[in-house]
N, CA, C and O atoms as a GROMACS GRO file, in nm:
protein
  600
    1MET      N    1  -0.208   0.158  -1.325
    1MET     CA    2  -0.121   0.163  -1.211
    1MET      C    3  -0.004   0.260  -1.208
    1MET      O    4   0.037   0.322  -1.110
    2TYR      N    5   0.038   0.261  -1.322
    2TYR     CA    6   0.173   0.342  -1.344
    2TYR      C    7   0.142   0.469  -1.347
    2TYR      O    8   0.239   0.544  -1.333
    3HIS      N    9   0.029   0.524  -1.361
    3HIS     CA   10   0.002   0.662  -1.376
    3HIS      C   11   0.001   0.703  -1.245
    3HIS      O   12   0.008   0.826  -1.240
    4LEU      N   13  -0.006   0.643  -1.119
    4LEU     CA   14  -0.001   0.683  -0.997
    4LEU      C   15   0.142   0.715  -0.960
    4LEU      O   16   0.178   0.825  -0.919
    5SER      N   17   0.231   0.596  -0.981
    5SER     CA   18   0.365   0.641  -0.975
    5SER      C   19   0.413   0.737  -1.060
    5SER      O   20   0.495   0.813  -1.007
    6ARG      N   21   0.386   0.758  -1.180
    6ARG     CA   22   0.452   0.854  -1.262
    6ARG      C   23   0.416   1.002  -1.223
    6ARG      O   24   0.501   1.088  -1.248
    7ALA      N   25   0.298   1.040  -1.166
    7ALA     CA   26   0.270   1.147  -1.100
    7ALA      C   27   0.338   1.181  -0.981
    7ALA      O   28   0.382   1.294  -0.961
    8LEU      N   29   0.350   1.064  -0.885
    8LEU     CA   30   0.450   1.078  -0.764
    8LEU      C   31   0.596   1.114  -0.800
    8LEU      O   32   0.655   1.198  -0.732
    9TYR      N   33   0.649   1.061  -0.893
    9TYR     CA   34   0.782   1.070  -0.964
    9TYR      C   35   0.793   1.214  -1.000
    9TYR      O   36   0.872   1.292  -0.946
   10ARG      N   37   0.717   1.242  -1.085
   10ARG     CA   38   0.698   1.405  -1.136
   10ARG      C   39   0.709   1.535  -1.019
   10ARG      O   40   0.777   1.638  -1.015
   11ASP      N   41   0.609   1.477  -0.929
   11ASP     CA   42   0.624   1.588  -0.817
   11ASP      C   43   0.757   1.583  -0.721
   11ASP      O   44   0.814   1.681  -0.673
   12VAL      N   45   0.788   1.458  -0.706
   12VAL     CA   46   0.936   1.427  -0.632
   12VAL      C   47   1.046   1.504  -0.720
   12VAL      O   48   1.110   1.600  -0.679
   13THR      N   49   1.054   1.459  -0.817
   13THR     CA   50   1.185   1.506  -0.892
   13THR      C   51   1.197   1.638  -0.926
   13THR      O   52   1.301   1.671  -0.983
   14ARG      N   53   1.105   1.730  -0.903
   14ARG     CA   54   1.104   1.878  -0.915
   14ARG      C   55   1.232   1.931  -0.791
   14ARG      O   56   1.301   2.032  -0.796
   15ASN      N   57   1.233   1.850  -0.710
   15ASN     CA   58   1.317   1.893  -0.589
   15ASN      C   59   1.445   1.825  -0.595
   15ASN      O   60   1.521   1.837  -0.500
   16LEU      N   61   1.477   1.756  -0.695
   16LEU     CA   62   1.621   1.717  -0.758
   16LEU      C   63   1.712   1.843  -0.755
   16LEU      O   64   1.670   1.950  -0.797
   17PRO      N   65   1.834   1.829  -0.706
   17PRO     CA   66   1.909   1.967  -0.735
   17PRO      C   67   1.963   1.951  -0.884
   17PRO      O   68   2.016   1.853  -0.937
   18ASN      N   69   1.933   2.072  -0.934
   18ASN     CA   70   1.959   2.084  -1.108
   18ASN      C   71   1.897   1.980  -1.196
   18ASN      O   72   1.944   1.936  -1.301
   19GLY      N   73   1.759   1.938  -1.123
   19GLY     CA   74   1.690   1.841  -1.200
   19GLY      C   75   1.754   1.704  -1.213
   19GLY      O   76   1.728   1.622  -1.301
   20GLY      N   77   1.821   1.692  -1.138
   20GLY     CA   78   1.942   1.532  -1.106
   20GLY      C   79   1.964   1.479  -1.220
   20GLY      O   80   1.897   1.488  -1.323
   21CYS      N   81   2.075   1.414  -1.199
   21CYS     CA   82   2.131   1.326  -1.308
   21CYS      C   83   2.067   1.235  -1.374
   21CYS      O   84   1.956   1.225  -1.322
   22HIS      N   85   2.078   1.150  -1.476
   22HIS     CA   86   1.978   1.061  -1.530
   22HIS      C   87   1.987   0.935  -1.436
   22HIS      O   88   1.878   0.882  -1.416
   23ALA      N   89   2.072   0.888  -1.388
   23ALA     CA   90   2.079   0.810  -1.287
   23ALA      C   91   1.996   0.832  -1.160
   23ALA      O   92   1.952   0.730  -1.106
   24SER      N   93   1.973   0.928  -1.114
   24SER     CA   94   1.913   0.979  -0.971
   24SER      C   95   1.791   0.955  -1.020
   24SER      O   96   1.717   0.878  -0.959
   25GLN      N   97   1.751   1.019  -1.139
   25GLN     CA   98   1.567   1.037  -1.186
   25GLN      C   99   1.536   0.862  -1.200
   25GLN      O  100   1.449   0.806  -1.134
   26GLU      N  101   1.600   0.810  -1.271
   26GLU     CA  102   1.605   0.643  -1.271
   26GLU      C  103   1.535   0.593  -1.151
   26GLU      O  104   1.418   0.563  -1.130
   27ARG      N  105   1.667   0.592  -1.062
   27ARG     CA  106   1.624   0.537  -0.946
   27ARG      C  107   1.528   0.591  -0.870
   27ARG      O  108   1.473   0.519  -0.787
   28VAL      N  109   1.489   0.733  -0.884
   28VAL     CA  110   1.368   0.747  -0.794
   28VAL      C  111   1.232   0.698  -0.874
   28VAL      O  112   1.133   0.669  -0.807
   29LEU      N  113   1.228   0.690  -1.017
   29LEU     CA  114   1.111   0.641  -1.079
   29LEU      C  115   1.104   0.490  -1.047
   29LEU      O  116   0.994   0.437  -1.061
   30ARG      N  117   1.200   0.419  -1.008
   30ARG     CA  118   1.211   0.263  -1.015
   30ARG      C  119   1.151   0.249  -0.872
   30ARG      O  120   1.072   0.157  -0.849
   31ALA      N  121   1.182   0.327  -0.788
   31ALA     CA  122   1.149   0.316  -0.608
   31ALA      C  123   0.989   0.362  -0.612
   31ALA      O  124   0.905   0.308  -0.541
   32CYS      N  125   0.959   0.471  -0.708
   32CYS     CA  126   0.818   0.502  -0.687
   32CYS      C  127   0.747   0.387  -0.753
   32CYS      O  128   0.641   0.357  -0.699
   33GLU      N  129   0.782   0.318  -0.854
   33GLU     CA  130   0.709   0.222  -0.928
   33GLU      C  131   0.679   0.103  -0.842
   33GLU      O  132   0.567   0.053  -0.825
   34THR      N  133   0.792   0.064  -0.791
   34THR     CA  134   0.798  -0.059  -0.690
   34THR      C  135   0.717  -0.089  -0.574
   34THR      O  136   0.680  -0.196  -0.525
   35THR      N  137   0.691   0.085  -0.528
   35THR     CA  138   0.637   0.131  -0.391
   35THR      C  139   0.505   0.106  -0.425
   35THR      O  140   0.443   0.024  -0.357
   36ILE      N  141   0.441   0.171  -0.534
   36ILE     CA  142   0.296   0.187  -0.581
   36ILE      C  143   0.264   0.043  -0.620
   36ILE      O  144   0.156  -0.004  -0.584
   37GLU      N  145   0.364  -0.041  -0.701
   37GLU     CA  146   0.288  -0.169  -0.731
   37GLU      C  147   0.283  -0.239  -0.610
   37GLU      O  148   0.176  -0.299  -0.603
   38ARG      N  149   0.358  -0.257  -0.505
   38ARG     CA  150   0.380  -0.346  -0.405
   38ARG      C  151   0.237  -0.286  -0.315
   38ARG      O  152   0.149  -0.368  -0.291
   39LEU      N  153   0.224  -0.170  -0.277
   39LEU     CA  154   0.105  -0.120  -0.223
   39LEU      C  155  -0.032  -0.152  -0.283
   39LEU      O  156  -0.126  -0.163  -0.204
   40VAL      N  157  -0.055  -0.168  -0.421
   40VAL     CA  158  -0.161  -0.183  -0.492
   40VAL      C  159  -0.166  -0.364  -0.477
   40VAL      O  160  -0.265  -0.427  -0.438
   41THR      N  161  -0.061  -0.411  -0.509
   41THR     CA  162  -0.074  -0.580  -0.509
   41THR      C  163  -0.079  -0.639  -0.377
   41THR      O  164  -0.147  -0.740  -0.362
   42ASP      N  165  -0.016  -0.589  -0.278
   42ASP     CA  166  -0.048  -0.621  -0.138
   42ASP      C  167  -0.032  -0.538  -0.041
   42ASP      O  168   0.072  -0.512   0.019
   43PRO      N  169  -0.165  -0.486  -0.022
   43PRO     CA  170  -0.174  -0.362   0.089
   43PRO      C  171  -0.164  -0.428   0.209
   43PRO      O  172  -0.106  -0.366   0.298
   44HIS      N  173  -0.205  -0.537   0.234
   44HIS     CA  174  -0.219  -0.586   0.395
   44HIS      C  175  -0.083  -0.617   0.461
   44HIS      O  176  -0.068  -0.617   0.583
   45TYR      N  177   0.031  -0.649   0.359
   45TYR     CA  178   0.173  -0.665   0.447
   45TYR      C  179   0.255  -0.562   0.368
   45TYR      O  180   0.354  -0.598   0.304
   46PHE      N  181   0.213  -0.435   0.371
   46PHE     CA  182   0.315  -0.342   0.349
   46PHE      C  183   0.296  -0.244   0.466
   46PHE      O  184   0.214  -0.154   0.453
   47ALA      N  185   0.351  -0.254   0.551
   47ALA     CA  186   0.332  -0.164   0.682
   47ALA      C  187   0.348  -0.024   0.672
   47ALA      O  188   0.247   0.040   0.702
   48HIS      N  189   0.456   0.046   0.635
   48HIS     CA  190   0.475   0.159   0.615
   48HIS      C  191   0.524   0.206   0.484
   48HIS      O  192   0.638   0.254   0.485
   49PRO      N  193   0.464   0.202   0.374
   49PRO     CA  194   0.499   0.240   0.238
   49PRO      C  195   0.577   0.387   0.225
   49PRO      O  196   0.691   0.411   0.184
   50ALA      N  197   0.483   0.468   0.271
   50ALA     CA  198   0.554   0.625   0.239
   50ALA      C  199   0.717   0.628   0.304
   50ALA      O  200   0.812   0.680   0.246
   51ARG      N  201   0.723   0.565   0.425
   51ARG     CA  202   0.837   0.559   0.509
   51ARG      C  203   0.931   0.503   0.430
   51ARG      O  204   1.041   0.555   0.417
   52ALA      N  205   0.893   0.382   0.365
   52ALA     CA  206   0.981   0.293   0.299
   52ALA      C  207   1.028   0.353   0.163
   52ALA      O  208   1.141   0.324   0.125
   53LEU      N  209   0.960   0.426   0.097
   53LEU     CA  210   0.985   0.490  -0.025
   53LEU      C  211   1.087   0.629   0.033
   53LEU      O  212   1.207   0.640   0.008
   54PHE      N  213   1.021   0.706   0.100
   54PHE     CA  214   1.128   0.803   0.163
   54PHE      C  215   1.268   0.758   0.190
   54PHE      O  216   1.363   0.810   0.132
   55TYR      N  217   1.283   0.656   0.282
   55TYR     CA  218   1.422   0.624   0.294
   55TYR      C  219   1.483   0.570   0.189
   55TYR      O  220   1.604   0.594   0.190
   56GLU      N  221   1.451   0.516   0.110
   56GLU     CA  222   1.481   0.474  -0.020
   56GLU      C  223   1.577   0.581  -0.122
   56GLU      O  224   1.691   0.573  -0.167
   57ILE      N  225   1.467   0.685  -0.132
   57ILE     CA  226   1.533   0.791  -0.222
   57ILE      C  227   1.588   0.916  -0.143
   57ILE      O  228   1.659   0.989  -0.211
   58ARG      N  229   1.566   0.958   0.006
   58ARG     CA  230   1.596   1.075   0.050
   58ARG      C  231   1.767   1.117   0.047
   58ARG      O  232   1.816   1.230   0.057
   59PHE      N  233   1.828   0.999   0.032
   59PHE     CA  234   1.977   1.049   0.007
   59PHE      C  235   2.015   1.137  -0.133
   59PHE      O  236   2.113   1.211  -0.139
   60LEU      N  237   1.928   1.117  -0.234
   60LEU     CA  238   1.942   1.174  -0.347
   60LEU      C  239   1.896   1.360  -0.352
   60LEU      O  240   1.933   1.440  -0.437
   61PHE      N  241   1.828   1.382  -0.261
   61PHE     CA  242   1.778   1.531  -0.232
   61PHE      C  243   1.877   1.596  -0.145
   61PHE      O  244   1.946   1.526  -0.071
   62PRO      N  245   1.892   1.735  -0.149
   62PRO     CA  246   1.962   1.793  -0.018
   62PRO      C  247   1.875   1.816   0.080
   62PRO      O  248   1.753   1.813   0.062
   63MET      N  249   1.925   1.840   0.185
   63MET     CA  250   1.871   1.852   0.340
   63MET      C  251   1.746   1.958   0.309
   63MET      O  252   1.638   1.938   0.364
   64ARG      N  253   1.762   2.054   0.234
   64ARG     CA  254   1.670   2.162   0.262
   64ARG      C  255   1.532   2.112   0.189
   64ARG      O  256   1.428   2.173   0.215
   65ALA      N  257   1.532   2.019   0.114
   65ALA     CA  258   1.446   1.952   0.018
   65ALA      C  259   1.390   1.846   0.075
   65ALA      O  260   1.286   1.804   0.024
   66GLN      N  261   1.437   1.786   0.178
   66GLN     CA  262   1.351   1.642   0.235
   66GLN      C  263   1.261   1.667   0.314
   66GLN      O  264   1.207   1.572   0.371
   67ALA      N  265   1.229   1.770   0.336
   67ALA     CA  266   1.060   1.795   0.436
   67ALA      C  267   0.973   1.781   0.311
   67ALA      O  268   0.875   1.708   0.302
   68GLN      N  269   1.027   1.868   0.209
   68GLN     CA  270   0.906   1.898   0.106
   68GLN      C  271   0.865   1.739   0.026
   68GLN      O  272   0.755   1.699  -0.011
   69VAL      N  273   1.002   1.671   0.019
   69VAL     CA  274   0.973   1.509  -0.050
   69VAL      C  275   0.901   1.428   0.055
   69VAL      O  276   0.822   1.338   0.024
   70TRP      N  277   0.933   1.462   0.194
   70TRP     CA  278   0.858   1.378   0.273
   70TRP      C  279   0.698   1.403   0.267
   70TRP      O  280   0.618   1.310   0.270
   71ARG      N  281   0.668   1.516   0.259
   71ARG     CA  282   0.544   1.580   0.260
   71ARG      C  283   0.429   1.522   0.104
   71ARG      O  284   0.310   1.493   0.094
   72ILE      N  285   0.548   1.528   0.003
   72ILE     CA  286   0.488   1.462  -0.111
   72ILE      C  287   0.454   1.309  -0.125
   72ILE      O  288   0.355   1.260  -0.181
   73VAL      N  289   0.564   1.241  -0.057
   73VAL     CA  290   0.547   1.097  -0.074
   73VAL      C  291   0.442   1.076   0.025
   73VAL      O  292   0.349   1.001  -0.004
   74GLN      N  293   0.446   1.133   0.138
   74GLN     CA  294   0.350   1.104   0.236
   74GLN      C  295   0.167   1.132   0.171
   74GLN      O  296   0.071   1.055   0.185
   75HIS      N  297   0.169   1.221   0.124
   75HIS     CA  298   0.045   1.259   0.034
   75HIS      C  299   0.010   1.149  -0.053
   75HIS      O  300  -0.091   1.080  -0.039
   76TYR      N  301   0.096   1.136  -0.143
   76TYR     CA  302   0.035   1.040  -0.277
   76TYR      C  303   0.021   0.906  -0.200
   76TYR      O  304  -0.077   0.841  -0.234
   77ILE      N  305   0.097   0.855  -0.108
   77ILE     CA  306   0.088   0.711  -0.074
   77ILE      C  307  -0.024   0.729   0.022
   77ILE      O  308  -0.093   0.628   0.035
   78GLY      N  309  -0.058   0.829   0.092
   78GLY     CA  310  -0.169   0.814   0.188
   78GLY      C  311  -0.312   0.815   0.099
   78GLY      O  312  -0.409   0.745   0.125
   79THR      N  313  -0.304   0.893   0.009
   79THR     CA  314  -0.411   0.896  -0.094
   79THR      C  315  -0.441   0.754  -0.156
   79THR      O  316  -0.552   0.700  -0.161
   80VAL      N  317  -0.318   0.702  -0.204
   80VAL     CA  318  -0.347   0.573  -0.276
   80VAL      C  319  -0.399   0.468  -0.180
   80VAL      O  320  -0.504   0.409  -0.209
   81ALA      N  321  -0.331   0.439  -0.064
   81ALA     CA  322  -0.364   0.379   0.054
   81ALA      C  323  -0.497   0.378   0.119
   81ALA      O  324  -0.554   0.274   0.154
   82GLY      N  325  -0.542   0.497   0.133
   82GLY     CA  326  -0.676   0.535   0.161
   82GLY      C  327  -0.803   0.485   0.059
   82GLY      O  328  -0.908   0.432   0.097
   83GLU      N  329  -0.762   0.516  -0.083
   83GLU     CA  330  -0.849   0.469  -0.143
   83GLU      C  331  -0.858   0.318  -0.178
   83GLU      O  332  -0.969   0.270  -0.197
   84LEU      N  333  -0.748   0.240  -0.186
   84LEU     CA  334  -0.753   0.109  -0.148
   84LEU      C  335  -0.811   0.045  -0.033
   84LEU      O  336  -0.855  -0.069  -0.047
   85GLU      N  337  -0.818   0.105   0.085
   85GLU     CA  338  -0.876   0.083   0.211
   85GLU      C  339  -1.041   0.110   0.179
   85GLU      O  340  -1.127   0.037   0.229
   86ARG      N  341  -1.070   0.204   0.104
   86ARG     CA  342  -1.220   0.244   0.089
   86ARG      C  343  -1.284   0.134  -0.017
   86ARG      O  344  -1.393   0.079  -0.004
   87ARG      N  345  -1.196   0.117  -0.120
   87ARG     CA  346  -1.255   0.031  -0.232
   87ARG      C  347  -1.140  -0.102  -0.249
   87ARG      O  348  -1.035  -0.100  -0.313
   88PRO      N  349  -1.195  -0.206  -0.175
   88PRO     CA  350  -1.085  -0.312  -0.168
   88PRO      C  351  -1.070  -0.350  -0.342
   88PRO      O  352  -0.959  -0.381  -0.385
   89ASP      N  353  -1.163  -0.345  -0.415
   89ASP     CA  354  -1.178  -0.408  -0.545
   89ASP      C  355  -1.087  -0.323  -0.670
   89ASP      O  356  -1.072  -0.355  -0.788
   90LEU      N  357  -1.034  -0.206  -0.598
   90LEU     CA  358  -0.971  -0.104  -0.691
   90LEU      C  359  -0.809  -0.164  -0.709
   90LEU      O  360  -0.743  -0.119  -0.802
   91GLY      N  361  -0.760  -0.248  -0.636
   91GLY     CA  362  -0.628  -0.316  -0.682
   91GLY      C  363  -0.668  -0.402  -0.787
   91GLY      O  364  -0.587  -0.405  -0.880
   92HIS      N  365  -0.765  -0.469  -0.800
   92HIS     CA  366  -0.753  -0.558  -0.895
   92HIS      C  367  -0.797  -0.492  -1.035
   92HIS      O  368  -0.767  -0.539  -1.145
   93GLU      N  369  -0.873  -0.374  -1.015
   93GLU     CA  370  -0.903  -0.292  -1.130
   93GLU      C  371  -0.758  -0.204  -1.190
   93GLU      O  372  -0.747  -0.178  -1.309
   94LEU      N  373  -0.676  -0.174  -1.108
   94LEU     CA  374  -0.551  -0.099  -1.152
   94LEU      C  375  -0.436  -0.245  -1.209
   94LEU      O  376  -0.350  -0.250  -1.296
   95THR      N  377  -0.474  -0.323  -1.136
   95THR     CA  378  -0.335  -0.428  -1.204
   95THR      C  379  -0.446  -0.502  -1.311
   95THR      O  380  -0.382  -0.578  -1.384
   96GLY      N  381  -0.552  -0.505  -1.334
   96GLY     CA  382  -0.613  -0.614  -1.425
   96GLY      C  383  -0.650  -0.744  -1.411
   96GLY      O  384  -0.711  -0.803  -1.500
   97THR      N  385  -0.618  -0.794  -1.305
   97THR     CA  386  -0.654  -0.917  -1.235
   97THR      C  387  -0.773  -0.925  -1.196
   97THR      O  388  -0.850  -0.832  -1.170
   98LYS      N  389  -0.796  -1.075  -1.191
   98LYS     CA  390  -0.937  -1.096  -1.115
   98LYS      C  391  -0.934  -1.126  -0.958
   98LYS      O  392  -0.831  -1.180  -0.918
   99PRO      N  393  -1.001  -1.108  -0.896
   99PRO     CA  394  -1.000  -1.106  -0.746
   99PRO      C  395  -1.024  -1.237  -0.717
   99PRO      O  396  -1.089  -1.295  -0.804
  100CYS      N  397  -0.989  -1.307  -0.614
  100CYS     CA  398  -0.961  -1.465  -0.572
  100CYS      C  399  -0.994  -1.451  -0.418
  100CYS      O  400  -0.968  -1.345  -0.360
  101CYS      N  401  -1.047  -1.546  -0.360
  101CYS     CA  402  -1.083  -1.547  -0.217
  101CYS      C  403  -0.947  -1.559  -0.151
  101CYS      O  404  -0.853  -1.604  -0.216
  102GLN      N  405  -0.932  -1.522  -0.030
  102GLN     CA  406  -0.795  -1.498   0.050
  102GLN      C  407  -0.768  -1.625   0.146
  102GLN      O  408  -0.662  -1.643   0.206
  103ALA      N  409  -0.894  -1.722   0.150
  103ALA     CA  410  -0.887  -1.782   0.212
  103ALA      C  411  -0.806  -1.931   0.171
  103ALA      O  412  -0.807  -1.944   0.049
  104THR      N  413  -0.738  -2.044   0.239
  104THR     CA  414  -0.688  -2.126   0.206
  104THR      C  415  -0.767  -2.284   0.243
  104THR      O  416  -0.822  -2.297   0.352
  105THR      N  417  -0.764  -2.388   0.152
  105THR     CA  418  -0.849  -2.497   0.173
  105THR      C  419  -0.796  -2.569   0.296
  105THR      O  420  -0.709  -2.519   0.368
  106ARG      N  421  -0.855  -2.699   0.321
  106ARG     CA  422  -0.802  -2.775   0.454
  106ARG      C  423  -0.677  -2.825   0.404
  106ARG      O  424  -0.594  -2.835   0.494
  107ARG      N  425  -0.633  -2.862   0.278
  107ARG     CA  426  -0.540  -2.907   0.223
  107ARG      C  427  -0.392  -2.807   0.200
  107ARG      O  428  -0.282  -2.854   0.172
  108GLY      N  429  -0.424  -2.664   0.221
  108GLY     CA  430  -0.312  -2.571   0.220
  108GLY      C  431  -0.319  -2.493   0.112
  108GLY      O  432  -0.244  -2.396   0.100
  109ALA      N  433  -0.432  -2.533  -0.003
  109ALA     CA  434  -0.408  -2.467  -0.135
  109ALA      C  435  -0.510  -2.350  -0.108
  109ALA      O  436  -0.589  -2.338  -0.014
  110ALA      N  437  -0.486  -2.260  -0.220
  110ALA     CA  438  -0.550  -2.119  -0.196
  110ALA      C  439  -0.696  -2.136  -0.261
  110ALA      O  440  -0.694  -2.198  -0.367
  111CYS      N  441  -0.798  -2.101  -0.226
  111CYS     CA  442  -0.937  -2.134  -0.256
  111CYS      C  443  -0.924  -2.064  -0.375
  111CYS      O  444  -0.851  -1.964  -0.382
  112GLN      N  445  -0.997  -2.114  -0.484
  112GLN     CA  446  -1.003  -2.043  -0.634
  112GLN      C  447  -1.131  -1.977  -0.658
  112GLN      O  448  -1.145  -1.917  -0.765
  113ARG      N  449  -1.247  -1.980  -0.554
  113ARG     CA  450  -1.356  -1.910  -0.570
  113ARG      C  451  -1.368  -1.767  -0.574
  113ARG      O  452  -1.283  -1.711  -0.505
  114ASP      N  453  -1.452  -1.690  -0.637
  114ASP     CA  454  -1.459  -1.560  -0.633
  114ASP      C  455  -1.515  -1.484  -0.538
  114ASP      O  456  -1.632  -1.507  -0.508
  115PRO      N  457  -1.435  -1.366  -0.464
  115PRO     CA  458  -1.516  -1.340  -0.360
  115PRO      C  459  -1.642  -1.256  -0.364
  115PRO      O  460  -1.681  -1.207  -0.470
  116LEU      N  461  -1.709  -1.238  -0.248
  116LEU     CA  462  -1.823  -1.166  -0.254
  116LEU      C  463  -1.781  -1.024  -0.314
  116LEU      O  464  -1.665  -0.986  -0.334
  117PRO      N  465  -1.889  -0.959  -0.337
  117PRO     CA  466  -1.855  -0.798  -0.369
  117PRO      C  467  -1.825  -0.717  -0.249
  117PRO      O  468  -1.910  -0.726  -0.161
  118GLY      N  469  -1.720  -0.637  -0.224
  118GLY     CA  470  -1.699  -0.588  -0.112
  118GLY      C  471  -1.617  -0.668   0.003
  118GLY      O  472  -1.590  -0.616   0.111
  119SER      N  473  -1.586  -0.780  -0.027
  119SER     CA  474  -1.526  -0.882   0.067
  119SER      C  475  -1.415  -0.931  -0.001
  119SER      O  476  -1.389  -0.924  -0.121
  120ARG      N  477  -1.332  -0.999   0.119
  120ARG     CA  478  -1.195  -1.057   0.051
  120ARG      C  479  -1.208  -1.219   0.026
  120ARG      O  480  -1.126  -1.294  -0.028
  121TYR      N  481  -1.360  -1.257   0.094
  121TYR     CA  482  -1.370  -1.408   0.096
  121TYR      C  483  -1.484  -1.434   0.010
  121TYR      O  484  -1.574  -1.352  -0.006
  122CYS      N  485  -1.479  -1.562  -0.051
  122CYS     CA  486  -1.612  -1.620  -0.108
  122CYS      C  487  -1.737  -1.656   0.002
  122CYS      O  488  -1.731  -1.638   0.124
  123PRO      N  489  -1.843  -1.707  -0.066
  123PRO     CA  490  -1.936  -1.712   0.039
  123PRO      C  491  -1.901  -1.830   0.122
  123PRO      O  492  -1.953  -1.821   0.233
  124SER      N  493  -1.838  -1.926   0.107
  124SER     CA  494  -1.806  -2.058   0.192
  124SER      C  495  -1.694  -1.990   0.295
  124SER      O  496  -1.675  -2.047   0.403
  125HIS      N  497  -1.632  -1.891   0.270
  125HIS     CA  498  -1.533  -1.848   0.364
  125HIS      C  499  -1.572  -1.700   0.446
  125HIS      O  500  -1.489  -1.630   0.505
  126GLN      N  501  -1.727  -1.669   0.433
  126GLN     CA  502  -1.727  -1.549   0.490
  126GLN      C  503  -1.717  -1.556   0.666
  126GLN      O  504  -1.705  -1.456   0.737
  127HIS      N  505  -1.724  -1.670   0.706
  127HIS     CA  506  -1.722  -1.668   0.839
  127HIS      C  507  -1.563  -1.606   0.886
  127HIS      O  508  -1.545  -1.568   1.001
  128LEU      N  509  -1.463  -1.602   0.791
  128LEU     CA  510  -1.350  -1.557   0.822
  128LEU      C  511  -1.354  -1.398   0.811
  128LEU      O  512  -1.280  -1.348   0.896
  129ALA      N  513  -1.415  -1.310   0.739
  129ALA     CA  514  -1.432  -1.198   0.737
  129ALA      C  515  -1.527  -1.158   0.862
  129ALA      O  516  -1.496  -1.052   0.917
  130GLU      N  517  -1.628  -1.223   0.911
  130GLU     CA  518  -1.678  -1.208   1.041
  130GLU      C  519  -1.572  -1.194   1.147
  130GLU      O  520  -1.581  -1.101   1.227
  131THR      N  521  -1.468  -1.285   1.154
  131THR     CA  522  -1.375  -1.286   1.247
  131THR      C  523  -1.315  -1.185   1.223
  131THR      O  524  -1.295  -1.122   1.327
  132GLU      N  525  -1.270  -1.133   1.126
  132GLU     CA  526  -1.148  -1.024   1.105
  132GLU      C  527  -1.243  -0.887   1.166
  132GLU      O  528  -1.186  -0.800   1.231
  133GLU      N  529  -1.367  -0.880   1.142
  133GLU     CA  530  -1.435  -0.748   1.174
  133GLU      C  531  -1.456  -0.759   1.340
  133GLU      O  532  -1.482  -0.655   1.401
  134THR      N  533  -1.445  -0.885   1.411
  134THR     CA  534  -1.482  -0.895   1.559
  134THR      C  535  -1.330  -0.863   1.623
  134THR      O  536  -1.326  -0.808   1.733
  135ILE      N  537  -1.212  -0.895   1.560
  135ILE     CA  538  -1.082  -0.884   1.583
  135ILE      C  539  -1.083  -0.715   1.575
  135ILE      O  540  -1.065  -0.659   1.683
  136GLU      N  541  -1.099  -0.646   1.480
  136GLU     CA  542  -1.092  -0.520   1.466
  136GLU      C  543  -1.164  -0.447   1.543
  136GLU      O  544  -1.112  -0.346   1.591
  137ASP      N  545  -1.309  -0.482   1.576
  137ASP     CA  546  -1.362  -0.420   1.703
  137ASP      C  547  -1.299  -0.429   1.812
  137ASP      O  548  -1.308  -0.329   1.883
  138LEU      N  549  -1.233  -0.520   1.853
  138LEU     CA  550  -1.176  -0.560   1.982
  138LEU      C  551  -1.050  -0.488   2.005
  138LEU      O  552  -1.012  -0.471   2.120
  139ARG      N  553  -0.984  -0.445   1.907
  139ARG     CA  554  -0.842  -0.366   1.885
  139ARG      C  555  -0.898  -0.209   1.908
  139ARG      O  556  -0.827  -0.143   1.984
  140GLU      N  557  -1.022  -0.137   1.850
  140GLU     CA  558  -1.068  -0.045   1.880
  140GLU      C  559  -1.099  -0.035   2.050
  140GLU      O  560  -1.061   0.064   2.112
  141GLN      N  561  -1.157  -0.123   2.103
  141GLN     CA  562  -1.214  -0.085   2.237
  141GLN      C  563  -1.099  -0.122   2.337
  141GLN      O  564  -1.112  -0.082   2.453
  142VAL      N  565  -0.993  -0.190   2.305
  142VAL     CA  566  -0.883  -0.233   2.414
  142VAL      C  567  -0.767  -0.186   2.350
  142VAL      O  568  -0.728  -0.251   2.253
  143PRO      N  569  -0.698  -0.078   2.385
  143PRO     CA  570  -0.577  -0.015   2.321
  143PRO      C  571  -0.454  -0.138   2.352
  143PRO      O  572  -0.473  -0.213   2.449
  144VAL      N  573  -0.348  -0.153   2.282
  144VAL     CA  574  -0.287  -0.236   2.250
  144VAL      C  575  -0.175  -0.251   2.391
  144VAL      O  576  -0.150  -0.358   2.446
  145GLY      N  577  -0.122  -0.121   2.429
  145GLY     CA  578  -0.068  -0.074   2.552
  145GLY      C  579  -0.131  -0.135   2.672
  145GLY      O  580  -0.065  -0.212   2.742
  146ALA      N  581  -0.251  -0.107   2.700
  146ALA     CA  582  -0.344  -0.177   2.778
  146ALA      C  583  -0.338  -0.339   2.805
  146ALA      O  584  -0.358  -0.388   2.916
  147VAL      N  585  -0.312  -0.403   2.703
  147VAL     CA  586  -0.293  -0.556   2.708
  147VAL      C  587  -0.143  -0.576   2.731
  147VAL      O  588  -0.102  -0.664   2.807
  148LEU      N  589  -0.067  -0.499   2.668
  148LEU     CA  590   0.089  -0.525   2.704
  148LEU      C  591   0.102  -0.523   2.858
  148LEU      O  592   0.166  -0.606   2.922
  149ALA      N  593   0.030  -0.412   2.914
  149ALA     CA  594   0.088  -0.363   3.063
  149ALA      C  595   0.019  -0.471   3.145
  149ALA      O  596   0.066  -0.498   3.256
  150ALA      N  597  -0.085  -0.533   3.101
  150ALA     CA  598  -0.156  -0.620   3.232
  150ALA      C  599  -0.056  -0.737   3.238
  150ALA      O  600  -0.070  -0.826   3.322
   0.00000   0.00000   0.00000
């Protein structure tokens, strides 16, 4: 996972004025690492990772370089997010963790069973995956603005 954040860091720090001081470089590195780590471990609850990272580091760069930094951040984060969406198991491969069903039991504890390949849920909780698909289909059919206007 850190190879992704280090590649992002290397491309972004090329825009630091005079290579930047050690503190600036370290701050950019930590921001890149925490953003990629959060994106990989919790992609469903990280709304705008590229924007969050850019807001965290943009003050370190001169105005003339900020557009380039934004494009780099957007490209890397978009690529990682796209791969995570396309391959749900990739997050577990990068972190070295074992996938676990995303459902909770009736008592509120996390389900401990292994999810089916390509799914976030175990066989007992597949109805939740079907519900998610139905909700996504409805979102595509009816724009949110139309619902709010009604």
